[in-house]
C-alpha positions as CSV (number, residue, x, y, z in Angstrom):
1,M,0.0,0.0,-0.2
2,E,1.2,3.7,-0.9
3,I,-0.1,6.6,0.7
4,Y,0.0,9.8,-1.1
5,K,-0.7,13.3,0.4
6,G,-2.3,16.2,-1.3
7,A,-5.0,19.1,-0.8
8,S,-8.5,18.6,-0.3
9,A,-10.9,19.9,-3.0
10,F,-13.9,18.1,-1.8
11,A,-15.1,16.0,1.0
12,G,-15.9,12.5,0.3
13,I,-14.8,8.8,0.1
14,A,-14.1,7.1,-3.2
15,I,-13.2,3.9,-3.7
16,G,-12.4,2.1,-7.2
17,K,-10.4,1.5,-9.9
18,I,-7.9,4.5,-11.4
19,Q,-8.1,5.4,-15.2
20,F,-5.8,8.2,-16.6
21,Y,-7.3,11.2,-18.6
22,R,-5.0,12.2,-21.3
23,K,-6.0,15.1,-23.2
24,G,-6.7,14.4,-27.0
25,E,-7.7,10.8,-26.2
26,Y,-11.3,11.4,-26.5
27,Q,-14.0,13.0,-28.8
28,L,-15.8,15.9,-27.5
29,R,-19.2,16.9,-28.3
30,Q,-19.6,19.1,-31.6
31,H,-22.7,20.2,-33.0
32,Q,-21.5,23.0,-35.2
33,A,-21.9,22.3,-39.1
34,D,-18.9,22.9,-41.3
35,D,-21.4,23.4,-44.4
36,I,-24.9,24.5,-44.0
37,K,-26.1,23.7,-47.3
38,T,-24.8,20.2,-47.0
39,E,-26.7,19.7,-43.7
40,Q,-29.7,21.1,-45.4
41,R,-29.6,18.6,-48.2
42,N,-28.6,16.0,-45.7
43,F,-32.1,16.7,-44.0
44,D,-34.0,16.8,-46.9
45,I,-32.8,13.5,-48.1
46,A,-33.7,12.0,-44.5
47,R,-36.9,13.4,-44.8
48,R,-37.7,11.9,-48.1
49,H,-36.8,8.7,-46.9
50,V,-38.6,8.8,-43.9
51,M,-42.0,10.1,-46.0
52,Q,-41.2,6.9,-48.3
53,T,-41.3,4.5,-44.9
54,L,-44.4,6.2,-43.8
55,K,-46.4,5.9,-47.2
56,E,-45.2,2.1,-47.4
57,E,-47.0,1.7,-43.7
58,Y,-50.0,3.4,-44.8
59,D,-50.3,1.2,-48.2
60,S,-49.7,-1.8,-46.2
61,A,-52.7,-4.0,-45.7
62,G,-54.5,-4.9,-42.7
63,I,-53.4,-1.8,-40.8
64,S,-56.3,-0.3,-38.7
65,E,-57.7,3.3,-39.2
66,A,-56.1,4.7,-35.9
67,I,-52.7,3.7,-37.3
68,E,-53.8,5.3,-40.9
69,H,-54.4,8.5,-39.0
70,Q,-51.2,8.2,-37.1
71,V,-49.1,7.5,-40.2
72,L,-50.9,10.5,-41.9
73,E,-50.3,12.9,-39.1
74,Q,-46.5,11.8,-39.2
75,A,-46.2,12.1,-42.7
76,E,-47.7,15.7,-42.4
77,L,-45.2,16.8,-40.0
78,L,-42.4,16.4,-42.6
79,G,-44.8,17.9,-45.7
80,S,-45.4,21.1,-43.5
81,G,-45.7,22.8,-40.2
82,S,-44.0,24.1,-37.4
83,F,-41.9,20.9,-36.9
84,L,-40.4,21.1,-40.5
85,R,-39.9,25.0,-40.1
86,A,-38.1,24.7,-36.7
87,V,-35.7,22.2,-38.0
88,Q,-34.9,24.1,-40.9
89,S,-34.5,27.4,-39.5
90,M,-32.3,25.9,-36.8
91,I,-30.2,24.4,-39.1
92,S,-29.8,27.6,-41.1
93,G,-30.0,30.2,-38.4
94,E,-27.5,28.5,-36.0
95,K,-25.5,26.8,-38.1
96,V,-25.9,23.4,-36.7
97,T,-26.0,19.8,-38.0
98,A,-29.1,18.1,-39.2
99,A,-28.9,15.7,-36.3
100,Y,-29.0,18.3,-33.5
101,A,-31.6,20.2,-34.9
102,V,-34.3,17.3,-35.1
103,Q,-32.8,16.2,-31.6
104,T,-32.9,19.8,-30.1
105,T,-36.6,20.5,-31.6
106,R,-37.7,17.1,-30.2
107,D,-36.4,17.8,-26.9
108,E,-38.3,21.2,-26.9
109,L,-41.4,20.0,-27.7
110,N,-41.3,17.1,-25.4
111,G,-40.0,19.5,-23.0
112,T,-42.9,22.2,-23.2
113,F,-45.9,19.9,-23.8
114,G,-44.8,16.5,-22.6
115,N,-46.5,16.8,-19.2
116,L,-49.9,18.0,-20.6
117,K,-53.1,15.3,-20.7
118,D,-54.7,16.6,-23.5
119,P,-54.9,13.4,-25.6
120,S,-54.5,15.2,-28.8
121,I,-51.3,17.0,-27.6
122,K,-49.9,13.7,-26.2
123,E,-50.8,12.0,-29.8
124,R,-48.8,14.7,-31.5
125,I,-45.7,14.7,-29.0
126,H,-46.0,10.7,-30.1
127,N,-46.1,11.5,-33.5
128,V,-43.1,14.1,-33.3
129,S,-40.9,11.7,-31.3
130,R,-41.5,9.1,-33.9
131,V,-40.5,10.9,-36.7
132,S,-37.8,12.3,-35.1
133,D,-36.3,8.7,-34.2
134,L,-36.9,7.8,-38.0
135,L,-34.8,10.8,-39.2
136,L,-32.0,10.2,-36.6
137,E,-31.8,6.5,-37.4
138,I,-30.7,8.1,-41.1
139,L,-29.1,11.4,-39.9
140,G,-26.8,9.4,-37.0
141,K,-26.8,10.5,-33.2
142,E,-24.0,12.8,-31.8
143,E,-21.6,11.8,-29.2
144,K,-22.2,14.2,-26.3
145,K,-19.8,13.1,-23.7
146,I,-15.9,12.5,-23.2
147,N,-16.4,8.3,-22.9
148,L,-15.0,7.1,-19.7
149,G,-15.9,3.6,-20.3
150,E,-18.5,1.4,-18.7
151,E,-17.7,1.2,-15.3
152,P,-17.3,4.0,-12.6
153,V,-13.8,5.2,-11.9
154,I,-11.2,7.4,-10.2
155,L,-10.0,9.7,-12.5
156,A,-6.3,10.8,-12.2
157,A,-4.9,13.3,-14.5
158,D,-2.3,15.9,-14.7
159,A,-4.9,18.9,-14.5
160,L,-8.4,18.9,-15.7
161,S,-10.2,21.9,-16.9
162,P,-13.7,22.9,-16.0
163,A,-14.9,22.3,-20.0
164,E,-13.2,18.7,-19.7
165,L,-14.9,17.9,-16.8
166,M,-18.2,18.8,-17.9
167,E,-17.9,16.9,-21.1
168,M,-17.8,13.8,-18.6
169,D,-20.4,11.5,-17.5
170,K,-21.2,12.3,-13.7
171,D,-22.4,9.0,-13.0
172,K,-19.1,7.8,-14.1
173,L,-16.8,9.5,-11.9
174,L,-16.1,8.0,-8.2
175,G,-13.6,10.3,-7.6
176,I,-10.9,12.9,-9.2
177,V,-7.1,13.1,-8.4
178,T,-4.4,15.5,-9.9
179,R,-1.1,16.7,-9.9
180,K,-1.5,20.1,-10.2
181,G,-4.7,22.5,-9.3
182,S,-5.9,23.7,-5.9
183,A,-8.9,23.6,-3.9
184,T,-10.1,27.1,-4.9
185,S,-9.8,26.4,-8.7
186,H,-12.8,26.5,-10.9
187,T,-12.3,22.7,-11.4
188,A,-12.5,21.9,-8.0
189,I,-15.5,24.2,-7.3
190,L,-17.5,22.3,-10.1
191,A,-16.3,18.9,-8.7
192,K,-17.6,20.1,-5.4
193,S,-21.1,21.1,-7.0
194,M,-21.1,17.6,-9.0
195,D,-20.5,16.2,-5.3
196,I,-17.4,14.2,-6.4
197,P,-14.6,13.2,-3.7
198,C,-11.6,15.3,-5.2
199,V,-7.9,15.8,-4.1
200,T,-5.3,18.0,-6.2
201,G,-1.3,18.4,-6.0
202,V,-0.9,14.7,-5.5
203,G,2.5,13.3,-6.5
204,I,1.3,11.1,-9.6
205,P,4.5,9.2,-10.9
206,A,5.8,10.1,-14.5
207,S,5.0,6.8,-16.1
208,E,1.2,7.0,-15.3
209,E,0.7,3.3,-16.6
210,E,1.9,2.1,-12.9
211,W,-1.5,3.5,-11.4
212,E,-3.7,2.3,-14.4
213,D,-6.4,-0.1,-13.3
214,T,-4.9,0.1,-9.7
215,V,-7.5,0.0,-6.9
216,A,-7.3,3.1,-4.9
217,I,-9.2,5.0,-2.2
218,I,-9.8,9.0,-2.0
219,D,-10.2,10.5,1.4
220,G,-11.4,13.9,0.5
221,Y,-11.7,14.7,4.1
222,T,-8.1,14.7,4.6
223,G,-6.6,15.1,1.0
224,T,-5.2,11.8,1.2
225,L,-4.7,8.7,-1.6
226,Y,-4.3,5.1,-0.9
227,L,-3.0,3.4,-3.6
228,E,-3.8,-0.6,-3.4
229,P,-4.8,-0.6,0.4
230,D,-4.3,-3.4,2.5
231,R,-7.5,-5.5,3.5
232,E,-7.7,-3.7,6.9
233,V,-7.8,0.1,5.5
234,R,-10.0,-1.0,2.7
235,R,-12.7,-2.5,5.4
236,E,-12.4,0.9,7.1
237,Y,-13.2,3.1,4.5
238,E,-15.8,1.0,3.3
239,I,-17.2,1.5,6.9
240,R,-16.7,5.3,6.6
241,R,-18.0,5.2,3.0
242,K,-21.6,4.0,4.5
243,A,-21.4,6.0,7.6
244,D,-21.1,9.0,5.1
245,L,-24.3,7.8,3.2
246,V,-26.0,7.6,6.6
247,E,-25.2,11.2,7.7
248,R,-26.2,12.2,4.3
249,E,-29.7,10.8,4.7
250,A,-30.3,12.1,8.0
251,L,-29.3,15.5,6.7
252,L,-31.7,15.1,3.9
253,K,-34.7,14.7,6.3
254,L,-34.2,18.5,7.0
255,K,-34.1,19.4,3.2
256,D,-38.1,20.8,3.6
257,E,-37.6,22.6,6.7
258,K,-37.7,26.2,6.6
259,D,-34.1,27.8,6.4
260,I,-34.0,29.6,9.6
261,T,-30.9,30.9,11.8
262,L,-30.6,30.1,15.6
263,D,-31.7,33.7,16.2
264,G,-34.9,33.0,14.3
265,K,-34.1,35.0,11.1
266,E,-35.3,33.3,7.8
267,V,-32.7,32.9,5.0
268,G,-33.1,31.9,1.5
269,I,-30.4,28.8,0.6
270,Y,-29.7,28.6,-3.0
271,A,-27.6,26.4,-5.4
272,N,-24.5,27.2,-6.8
273,I,-24.4,25.0,-10.2
274,G,-22.3,24.9,-13.3
275,S,-24.6,22.7,-15.9
276,L,-28.2,21.8,-16.4
277,D,-27.3,18.1,-14.9
278,D,-27.6,19.5,-11.2
279,L,-31.0,21.2,-11.7
280,N,-32.6,18.2,-10.8
281,S,-30.3,18.0,-7.7
282,A,-30.8,21.4,-6.8
283,L,-34.5,20.5,-6.3
284,Y,-34.2,17.1,-4.5
285,Y,-31.9,18.9,-1.8
286,G,-34.8,21.6,-1.3
287,A,-32.8,24.7,-2.7
288,R,-35.2,27.7,-3.0
289,G,-33.8,28.4,-6.4
290,I,-30.6,28.8,-8.3
291,G,-28.3,31.8,-6.9
292,L,-25.7,31.3,-9.4
293,L,-25.7,29.2,-12.9
294,R,-22.3,29.6,-14.3
295,S,-23.1,29.7,-18.0
296,E,-19.5,29.9,-19.3
297,F,-19.0,26.3,-19.3
298,Q,-21.5,26.0,-22.5
299,Y,-18.7,27.7,-24.4
300,L,-16.1,25.1,-23.4
301,G,-15.2,21.8,-24.6
302,R,-16.1,22.8,-28.3
303,E,-14.6,24.1,-31.2
304,S,-16.9,27.3,-32.0
305,Y,-19.1,29.4,-30.0
306,P,-22.5,28.4,-29.2
307,G,-25.7,29.9,-31.3
308,E,-28.3,31.7,-29.7
309,E,-30.8,28.7,-30.2
310,E,-28.6,26.4,-28.3
311,L,-28.3,28.8,-25.4
312,F,-31.9,29.7,-25.6
313,Q,-32.8,26.0,-25.4
314,A,-30.6,25.5,-22.2
315,Y,-31.9,28.5,-20.4
316,K,-35.6,27.7,-21.3
317,K,-35.1,23.8,-20.0
318,T,-33.7,25.8,-16.8
319,A,-36.6,28.2,-16.2
320,Q,-39.2,25.4,-16.7
321,T,-37.2,22.8,-14.5
322,M,-37.3,25.4,-11.5
323,G,-40.9,26.9,-12.0
324,D,-41.6,29.9,-10.1
325,R,-38.4,29.3,-8.1
326,L,-35.8,32.4,-9.2
327,V,-32.6,31.3,-11.5
328,V,-29.8,33.9,-11.6
329,I,-27.9,33.1,-14.6
330,R,-24.4,34.6,-14.7
331,T,-23.3,35.7,-18.4
332,A,-19.9,34.0,-19.3
333,D,-17.0,34.5,-17.2
334,L,-14.5,33.4,-19.7
335,G,-10.7,33.8,-19.6
336,A,-8.2,32.8,-17.0
337,D,-8.5,29.1,-16.6
338,K,-11.5,29.2,-18.4
339,Q,-10.3,28.8,-22.1
340,A,-11.1,27.2,-25.4
341,A,-8.8,27.3,-28.4
342,Y,-11.5,29.1,-30.5
343,L,-11.7,31.9,-28.2
344,E,-8.3,32.9,-29.2
345,I,-7.5,34.6,-25.7
346,P,-4.0,36.0,-25.9
347,Q,-1.7,35.2,-22.8
348,E,-1.4,37.5,-20.3
349,T,1.1,37.9,-17.2
350,N,-1.9,37.7,-14.6
351,P,-4.9,36.1,-16.5
352,L,-6.8,36.2,-13.3
353,M,-7.2,40.1,-13.2
354,G,-6.9,40.5,-16.9
355,N,-9.3,40.3,-20.0
356,R,-11.8,38.2,-18.3
357,G,-15.6,38.1,-17.2
358,I,-17.6,41.5,-18.4
359,R,-14.0,42.7,-19.8
360,F,-13.9,39.9,-22.1
361,C,-17.8,40.1,-22.9
362,L,-17.4,43.8,-23.5
363,D,-14.7,43.0,-26.0
364,R,-16.5,40.2,-27.9
365,K,-20.2,42.0,-28.3
366,N,-21.6,39.4,-30.5
367,L,-20.9,36.8,-28.1
368,F,-22.5,38.7,-25.2
369,K,-25.4,40.0,-27.2
370,T,-26.2,36.4,-28.3
371,Q,-26.3,35.0,-25.1
372,I,-28.4,37.9,-23.8
373,R,-31.1,37.5,-26.4
374,A,-31.2,34.0,-25.2
375,I,-31.9,34.8,-21.8
376,Y,-34.4,37.1,-22.4
377,R,-36.3,34.8,-24.6
378,A,-36.1,32.2,-22.1
379,S,-37.4,34.2,-19.4
380,W,-40.8,33.9,-20.8
381,Y,-40.9,30.3,-19.3
382,G,-39.8,31.3,-15.7
383,N,-38.4,33.3,-13.0
384,L,-35.0,34.1,-14.5
385,G,-32.4,36.7,-13.3
386,M,-29.1,38.0,-15.1
387,M,-25.8,38.5,-13.3
388,Y,-22.9,40.0,-14.8
389,P,-19.3,38.8,-13.5
390,M,-16.9,41.2,-12.1
391,I,-19.5,44.2,-12.3
392,S,-22.3,45.8,-10.5
393,E,-25.5,47.5,-11.6
394,E,-23.9,50.8,-10.3
395,E,-21.1,50.5,-12.2
396,E,-22.9,49.7,-15.3
397,I,-24.8,53.0,-14.8
398,A,-21.7,54.7,-13.9
399,R,-20.5,53.7,-17.3
400,V,-23.3,54.8,-19.3
401,T,-24.0,58.0,-17.8
402,P,-20.8,59.8,-18.7
403,L,-20.9,58.5,-22.2
404,I,-24.3,60.4,-22.6
405,E,-23.3,63.4,-21.0
406,S,-20.0,63.6,-23.0
407,V,-22.3,63.2,-26.5
408,K,-24.7,65.6,-25.4
409,K,-21.9,68.3,-24.4
410,N,-20.2,67.9,-27.6
411,F,-22.8,67.1,-30.3
412,D,-26.1,68.7,-30.9
413,L,-27.7,65.1,-31.6
414,P,-30.4,63.1,-29.8
415,V,-29.1,60.1,-28.0
416,S,-30.8,57.0,-27.5
417,I,-30.0,54.5,-24.8
418,D,-30.6,50.7,-25.7
419,T,-32.0,48.6,-22.4
420,Y,-34.2,46.5,-21.1
421,K,-33.8,47.8,-17.4
422,S,-36.0,50.6,-16.2
423,N,-33.1,51.6,-13.6
424,V,-30.4,51.9,-16.3
425,A,-32.9,53.6,-18.7
426,E,-33.6,56.3,-15.7
427,A,-30.1,56.9,-15.2
428,A,-29.6,57.3,-18.9
429,L,-32.5,59.7,-19.2
430,L,-31.1,61.8,-16.1
431,A,-27.9,62.3,-17.9
432,G,-29.6,63.5,-21.1
433,A,-30.7,60.8,-23.1
434,D,-33.8,61.6,-25.5
435,L,-35.0,58.1,-26.3
436,V,-35.4,54.8,-25.0
437,N,-35.2,51.8,-27.2
438,D,-36.7,48.7,-25.6
439,I,-36.2,45.3,-27.8
440,W,-39.2,44.1,-25.8
441,G,-41.5,47.2,-26.6
442,F,-42.4,47.8,-22.6
443,L,-43.9,44.2,-22.6
444,Y,-40.9,42.7,-20.2
445,D,-40.1,45.4,-17.7
446,P,-43.5,47.0,-16.1
447,K,-41.5,49.9,-14.8
448,M,-40.1,51.1,-18.2
449,A,-43.2,52.5,-19.8
450,S,-43.8,54.9,-16.6
451,V,-40.1,55.9,-16.4
452,V,-40.1,56.9,-20.2
453,K,-43.3,59.0,-19.2
454,K,-41.5,60.5,-16.2
455,Y,-38.7,62.3,-18.1
456,G,-40.8,62.9,-21.0
457,A,-38.7,60.8,-23.5
458,S,-39.5,59.2,-26.7
459,C,-39.5,55.8,-26.8
460,C,-38.8,52.8,-29.9
461,L,-41.2,49.9,-29.3
462,M,-39.5,46.5,-31.1
463,H,-41.5,43.8,-31.9
464,N,-40.2,40.4,-30.1
465,R,-40.9,37.3,-29.2
466,S,-39.3,34.4,-27.0
467,E,-40.1,31.9,-29.7
468,A,-40.7,32.0,-33.6
469,V,-44.0,30.4,-33.2
470,Y,-47.4,32.4,-34.5
471,E,-50.7,31.4,-35.6
472,N,-50.9,33.8,-38.6
473,F,-47.3,35.4,-38.6
474,L,-48.2,39.2,-39.7
475,E,-51.3,39.6,-38.3
476,D,-49.7,38.3,-34.9
477,M,-46.9,40.5,-35.5
478,C,-49.3,43.6,-35.7
479,A,-51.6,42.4,-32.6
480,D,-48.0,42.4,-30.7
481,L,-47.1,45.7,-31.8
482,E,-50.5,47.2,-30.7
483,K,-50.1,45.7,-27.2
484,C,-46.5,47.7,-27.2
485,V,-48.4,50.9,-28.3
486,E,-51.4,50.3,-25.4
487,A,-48.4,49.8,-22.6
488,A,-47.0,53.3,-23.6
489,K,-50.6,54.9,-23.9
490,K,-51.5,53.4,-20.5
491,A,-48.2,55.1,-19.0
492,G,-49.5,58.4,-20.5
493,I,-46.7,58.6,-23.3
494,E,-47.9,60.9,-26.0
495,E,-48.4,59.3,-29.5
496,D,-46.0,61.7,-31.3
497,K,-43.2,60.2,-28.8
498,I,-44.0,56.6,-29.9
499,M,-42.1,54.8,-32.8
500,L,-42.3,51.3,-34.0
501,D,-40.0,48.7,-35.2
502,P,-41.1,45.2,-36.7
503,G,-37.8,43.7,-35.2
504,V,-36.1,41.8,-38.1
505,G,-34.0,39.2,-36.6
506,F,-35.6,39.2,-33.1
507,G,-38.1,35.9,-32.5
508,K,-38.4,35.1,-36.5
509,T,-37.2,32.6,-38.6
510,Y,-35.4,33.3,-41.8
511,E,-38.1,33.0,-43.7
512,M,-40.3,35.4,-41.6
513,N,-37.7,37.7,-41.5
514,L,-38.2,37.9,-45.7
515,D,-41.8,38.5,-45.2
516,V,-41.3,41.5,-42.8
517,M,-39.3,43.0,-45.6
518,K,-41.9,42.0,-48.2
519,H,-44.9,43.6,-46.2
520,L,-43.1,46.6,-44.8
521,D,-46.1,48.7,-45.5
522,L,-48.3,46.8,-43.3
523,F,-46.5,47.8,-40.1
524,S,-46.7,51.6,-41.7
525,K,-50.3,51.3,-41.4
526,L,-50.4,51.1,-37.7
527,G,-50.1,55.0,-37.7
528,Y,-46.7,55.5,-36.2
529,P,-43.1,56.4,-37.5
530,M,-41.1,53.2,-38.3
531,L,-38.0,52.4,-37.7
532,L,-35.8,49.6,-39.3
533,G,-32.7,47.7,-38.4
534,T,-31.4,45.1,-40.6
535,S,-27.6,46.3,-40.9
536,R,-25.4,43.2,-41.5
537,K,-28.0,40.6,-40.2
538,S,-28.3,37.1,-40.8
539,M,-31.3,37.2,-43.1
540,I,-29.1,39.1,-45.7
541,G,-26.0,36.6,-44.6
542,L,-28.1,33.6,-45.3
543,T,-29.5,35.2,-48.5
544,L,-26.1,36.0,-49.8
545,D,-24.0,33.5,-48.0
546,L,-21.8,36.2,-46.9
547,P,-19.9,36.7,-43.6
548,V,-21.1,39.7,-41.5
549,T,-18.1,42.1,-43.0
550,E,-19.6,41.4,-46.3
551,R,-23.4,42.5,-46.1
552,E,-23.2,46.1,-47.3
553,E,-25.0,45.7,-50.1
554,G,-27.3,43.5,-48.8
555,T,-27.9,46.0,-46.1
556,L,-28.3,49.1,-48.8
557,V,-31.3,47.2,-50.5
558,T,-33.2,46.8,-47.0
559,T,-32.2,50.6,-46.3
560,V,-34.0,51.7,-49.9
561,M,-36.9,49.4,-49.2
562,A,-37.5,51.3,-46.0
563,V,-37.7,54.6,-47.7
564,Q,-39.8,53.6,-50.3
565,Q,-42.3,52.5,-47.5
566,R,-41.9,55.8,-45.6
567,Y,-39.8,54.8,-42.7
568,G,-38.3,57.8,-41.1
569,F,-35.5,55.7,-39.5
570,V,-33.0,53.3,-40.2
571,R,-30.2,51.5,-37.9
572,V,-27.1,51.1,-39.8
573,H,-23.2,50.6,-39.2
574,D,-22.1,52.0,-42.7
575,V,-23.9,55.5,-42.1
576,E,-22.2,57.2,-45.0
577,K,-22.8,54.8,-47.6
578,N,-26.8,54.4,-46.3
579,R,-26.9,58.1,-46.0
580,R,-26.1,58.6,-50.0
581,A,-28.6,55.6,-50.8
582,I,-31.2,57.4,-48.8
583,Q,-30.5,60.5,-50.6
584,M,-30.7,59.1,-54.1
585,T,-33.7,57.3,-53.4
586,E,-35.6,60.4,-51.6
587,A,-34.6,62.1,-55.1
588,I,-36.2,59.6,-57.2
589,L,-39.6,59.3,-55.0
590,R,-39.9,63.3,-55.3
591,R,-40.0,63.0,-58.7
592,A,-42.9,60.4,-58.5
């Protein structure tokens, strides 16, 4: 028997065989598609194959009328309808594989409607599941985890990143022992949240094969590793492990009791989690909610940025699982020890105090905006809150205010503040902002309209939805915008201070965005000044198959269309080129 001392990262007892984790030996999950057109073609081929399978079932002799009806319903899902549009939209909009789009769409529908008792809804969910399974038999399912084998193991490694740990199957991890790391590293914190005994700073030999498949004991209480323990030590730790379980069971009896201190004060005990796998544990142990969801782990262990839809699905599941309980999502705290190759974060002398957290997010604004949009959309399904890493709301306001004051001092121009938070809007208006642009059109923060009224400001109310699901798309859009206007009027905002934005790219599929552009005149008929924001958006990129830096011509076309329909405002990146296009268009229209 050999005994090694290290630092305890999380208490607990683990007994089992050691397996070494060596970087690069395992397949990481990968959902991003290299070629969107190929994925669309693959999906269409799979769809046609499944349609043929269903046709053969329908044509076969001896099936009942009920089965005939079911097969027809399943075929209809692949011929038209929301399931087909959702899959196609996810492939093109989020640039993911066809298999992932099918899986995600199926899981979303199951999660949303699976618990409803209505027979017709249950039948539809069954049909969606069956069609999805048939498609996935052709498209193939994707590997989602680092494969540790069939039996649970004690994992030994030189070091583990949070990303690697997140990719492993928690049920296959008895314990963790590493050469490097500390009890306060993010990996150790994550191991703690996963309830996995962990010891760091252990003198693992250079010839790692010596330990491979060797039985070991981790004592997470003392930071000790026993290699090839003798019978007496093993028997002692078997007893201690059972005592551990008994103690935990006793504590579990208190999980439904009120959280009250000895002096009678009630406090809320919230969970700190790093993945969706921990949600059920938080509920099981009686957490009042999620005080911190560390969202950066969605960005690790992969080769490209997650898309908005992928993030939205994760946050939506979180909101639905927790119900009315508060969930605080911290935006991505990337940098320092939380890195991935595709992020291309430069090396720094002191990364822990360097370009990380909110600093990194402000450098990568597209990453930041994508995550925030996903959180906003998911908030419809539960009680979500948002936290910025290494920043306070006071700091946010402190950064906005001087910028506005500076602009107002040096330029005679109207200033707009884009925010969904009424307190930030109020600080901006106090500093001199003239207009509040709310991407949720006063339908998210109930205080926003009254703040705008209080300062006599103008407002731009944008159309948005958490999901691109409509009964009659254009009619529903107009009805949504009318609700935004009603919220403004109810707060006493004058009509001449209201403008509307159809919200291209928000809560809409690619095809829906094209329909908005085709029917711009429809929204003008609502009777309010209109703003259009299409500059360099994905609708243009998908149509022309161009990256964001090469979408100027497409933007100019949409600007000209807006002017033709008497839109008073456009939001653009390339100001001078759009100004010339507007000037030319208006000259022509004046001659008409």
